[in-house]
C-alpha positions in Angstrom: -25.1 -25.8 1.8 -22.1 -27.2 0.0 -18.8 -26.9 1.8 -15.3 -27.7 0.5 -12.5 -28.2 3.0 -9.0 -27.4 1.6 -5.4 -28.1 2.7 -2.1 -28.6 0.9 -2.1 -32.2 -0.1 -5.6 -33.4 0.8 -4.2 -36.3 2.9 -4.3 -35.0 6.5 -6.3 -31.9 7.5 -8.9 -31.5 4.8 -9.9 -35.2 4.8 -10.3 -34.9 8.6 -12.4 -31.8 8.2 -14.5 -33.4 5.5 -15.2 -36.5 7.7 -15.8 -34.5 10.9 -18.2 -32.1 9.1 -20.1 -34.9 7.4 -20.4 -36.7 10.8 -21.7 -33.6 12.5 -24.1 -32.7 9.7 -25.5 -36.3 9.7 -26.0 -36.1 13.5 -28.0 -32.9 13.1 -30.0 -34.1 10.1 -28.7 -31.3 7.9 -28.9 -31.5 4.1 -25.4 -30.4 3.5 -22.8 -31.6 1.0 -19.1 -31.8 2.2 -16.0 -32.5 0.2 -12.3 -31.9 0.4 -9.4 -31.0 -1.9 -5.7 -30.0 -1.8 -4.1 -27.1 -3.5 -1.2 -29.4 -4.5 -1.7 -32.4 -6.7 0.9 -34.8 -5.3 -1.5 -37.2 -3.7 -4.4 -37.2 -6.3 -6.1 -40.6 -6.3 -4.6 -41.7 -2.9 -6.4 -42.4 0.3 -5.9 -40.0 3.3 -2.8 -40.4 5.5 -3.1 -43.5 7.7 -2.7 -41.3 10.8 -5.7 -39.2 9.8 -7.7 -42.3 9.2 -6.7 -43.7 12.6 -7.4 -40.6 14.6 -10.8 -40.1 12.9 -11.7 -43.8 13.6 -10.8 -43.3 17.3 -13.6 -40.7 17.4 -16.1 -42.8 15.4 -15.5 -41.1 12.1 -14.6 -43.1 9.0 -12.6 -41.3 6.3 -11.0 -44.4 4.9 -13.0 -44.3 1.7 -12.1 -40.8 0.7 -9.9 -40.2 -2.4 -7.6 -37.2 -2.6 -8.1 -34.7 -5.3 -6.8 -31.3 -6.3 -8.6 -28.0 -6.0 -10.1 -26.8 -9.2 -11.4 -23.4 -10.3 -14.7 -25.1 -11.0 -15.0 -25.6 -7.2 -16.0 -22.0 -6.9 -19.1 -22.8 -8.9 -19.9 -26.1 -7.1 -19.5 -25.0 -3.5 -21.1 -22.3 -1.3 -18.2 -22.1 1.2 -14.5 -23.0 0.7 -12.7 -23.4 4.0 -8.9 -23.3 4.0 -6.9 -24.9 6.8 -4.1 -22.2 6.8 -3.1 -18.9 5.3 -0.9 -20.3 2.6 -3.8 -22.4 1.2 -6.1 -19.4 1.7 -3.8 -17.3 -0.4 -3.4 -20.0 -3.1 -7.2 -20.4 -3.4 -7.8 -16.6 -3.5 -5.2 -16.3 -6.3 -7.4 -18.5 -8.5 -10.6 -16.6 -7.8 -12.1 -15.1 -10.9 -14.1 -12.4 -9.3 -15.4 -11.0 -6.0 -18.2 -13.5 -5.8 -15.5 -16.3 -5.8 -13.5 -14.5 -3.2 -16.5 -14.0 -0.9 -16.9 -17.8 -0.6 -13.3 -18.4 0.8 -12.2 -18.1 4.4 -10.2 -20.0 7.0 -12.0 -22.8 8.9 -10.9 -21.3 12.2 -11.4 -17.6 11.2 -8.0 -16.0 12.2 -6.3 -19.2 13.5 -4.6 -21.8 11.3 -5.0 -25.5 11.5 -1.4 -26.7 11.8 -0.2 -29.4 9.4 0.3 -32.6 11.5 2.2 -34.4 8.7 5.7 -34.3 10.3 4.5 -35.0 13.9 2.6 -38.1 14.7 1.5 -36.5 18.1 -0.2 -33.6 16.3 -3.0 -35.6 14.8 -5.2 -35.8 17.9 -4.9 -32.0 18.7 -5.6 -31.2 15.0 -8.7 -33.4 15.1 -10.0 -31.4 18.1 -9.2 -28.1 16.5 -11.0 -29.1 13.3 -14.0 -30.5 15.2 -14.4 -27.2 17.1 -14.2 -25.2 13.8 -16.8 -27.5 12.2 -19.2 -27.0 15.1 -18.8 -23.2 14.8 -19.5 -23.3 11.1 -22.7 -25.3 11.7 -23.8 -22.8 14.3 -23.1 -19.9 12.0 -24.8 -21.3 8.9 -27.6 -23.5 10.3 
């Protein structure tokens, strides 16, 4: 299984989702590949937001070595499942889909619920971590 986590800038939510999923996958001994990307390219080449790094570290997850990148159409070919953090990113990804096969790979991490963007509220990072962790656990249950 190859999973891509996607948010807007690839500095807050999707790096957390990548790190959490990798951590959970390792704990369970699954042979899954996990990556993350942003629909926007503003932060390409940068590390995740320090607040995401900090909250992940507080739960024993290290995302400090990740490098932000932008979503590419080739990601449809390289991943089995593309998980968007919110409906805007879901829409943006689906708009790049080339066919129904591409579209079938895309969904929200939390099904109908969105993962709120914590960027403008320092106090949102911990609740976002917990939401993403719950979503990742459900994905593992569904696909394992």
